[in-house]
C-alpha positions in Angstrom: -7.0 -20.3 -13.9 -7.7 -17.5 -16.4 -7.3 -13.8 -15.7 -11.1 -13.5 -15.6 -11.1 -16.0 -12.7 -8.7 -14.0 -10.6 -10.2 -11.8 -7.8 -10.5 -8.1 -8.7 -8.0 -5.9 -6.7 -9.7 -3.7 -4.2 -7.0 -2.5 -1.8 -3.5 -0.9 -1.9 -1.7 -1.8 1.3 0.5 1.0 2.7 3.9 0.3 4.1 2.9 0.8 7.7 0.4 -2.1 7.5 3.1 -4.5 6.2 5.5 -3.3 8.8 3.0 -3.8 11.5 2.4 -7.3 10.3 6.1 -8.1 10.3 6.2 -6.7 13.9 3.5 -9.0 15.0 0.6 -6.6 15.1 -2.5 -8.8 15.2 -4.8 -6.4 13.4 -2.4 -6.0 10.5 -1.9 -9.7 10.2 -5.7 -10.3 10.3 -6.2 -7.7 7.5 -3.5 -9.3 5.3 -4.9 -12.8 5.9 -8.5 -11.7 5.1 -7.9 -9.3 2.2 -4.4 -10.1 0.9 -5.9 -11.9 -2.1 -7.6 -8.7 -3.3 -4.8 -6.4 -2.3 -1.7 -5.0 -4.0 1.4 -3.1 -3.0 3.2 -0.2 -4.7 6.8 -0.1 -5.5 7.0 2.5 -2.7 5.8 0.1 -0.1 8.2 -2.6 -1.4 11.1 -0.2 -1.1 10.2 1.2 2.3 9.6 -2.3 3.8 12.9 -3.7 2.3 14.9 -0.6 3.4 13.9 -1.3 7.0 14.5 -5.0 6.8 17.5 -6.6 8.5 19.7 -8.6 6.0 19.1 -11.9 7.8 15.3 -11.4 7.4 15.3 -10.2 3.8 14.5 -13.6 2.1 11.5 -14.1 4.5 10.3 -10.5 3.8 10.7 -10.9 0.1 8.6 -14.1 0.2 5.8 -12.0 1.8 6.1 -9.1 -0.6 6.2 -11.4 -3.6 2.7 -12.7 -2.7 1.2 -9.4 -3.8 0.9 -7.7 -7.2 3.3 -4.8 -7.1 2.0 -1.6 -8.9 4.6 0.6 -10.7 4.9 4.4 -10.9 3.7 5.3 -14.4 4.1 8.7 -16.0 0.4 9.5 -15.2 0.9 8.4 -11.6 4.0 10.5 -11.3 2.2 13.6 -12.7 -0.8 12.9 -10.3 1.6 12.5 -7.4 3.2 15.8 -8.1 -0.2 17.5 -8.1 -1.2 15.8 -4.9 2.1 16.8 -3.3 1.4 20.4 -4.2 -2.3 20.5 -3.2 -2.3 18.2 -0.2 1.2 19.0 1.0 1.9 15.3 1.5 5.4 13.8 1.5 6.2 12.5 -2.0 6.0 8.8 -1.0 2.5 9.4 0.4 1.5 11.3 -2.7 2.7 8.4 -4.9 0.8 5.9 -2.8 -2.3 8.0 -3.1 -1.8 8.5 -6.9 -1.4 4.8 -7.5 -4.6 4.0 -5.5 -6.5 6.7 -7.4 -5.1 5.5 -10.8 -6.1 1.9 -10.1 -9.4 2.7 -8.4 -8.2 1.1 -5.1 -8.8 1.9 -1.5 -5.6 2.9 0.3 -5.3 0.8 3.5 -3.2 2.6 6.0 -3.2 3.7 9.6 -1.6 7.1 8.7 -4.5 9.2 10.0 -2.2 12.3 10.1 -2.0 12.6 6.3 -4.9 10.5 5.0 -8.6 10.9 5.7 -11.4 9.3 3.8 -13.1 11.7 1.4 -9.9 13.4 0.3 -8.7 12.7 -3.2 -8.1 9.1 -2.3 -10.4 6.5 -0.8 -8.9 5.4 2.5 -9.5 2.5 4.9 -8.1 2.7 8.4 -8.5 -1.0 9.6 -7.2 -0.4 13.1 -5.4 2.1 15.3 -2.1 1.4 17.0 
């Protein structure tokens, strides 16, 4: 399969969605099953999910995480995240998530309605409420 045949990425999945899936939250699992093939994770999500993973579950969680493209923090993303941190008053991990989504023209999938609202600097999808 050539790169042109691969589905175009549309979504950046926030940590809380992956964590909800791992905790058996049906809506999170349904989103991942339906849209995982056009979704990516950021290095922030990878680190946050792994940090909260018990050692005996790490291999299983890595198998899940490794199914997604993982997007890095580039210099332009770091600079944009710093600006978002200042202007939006977001915590740095949230600002980095948003900056990666903006940089890659992806919709940020989260249920963090406290910090993220569609129409802000980043496009947001709240697929369910807990």
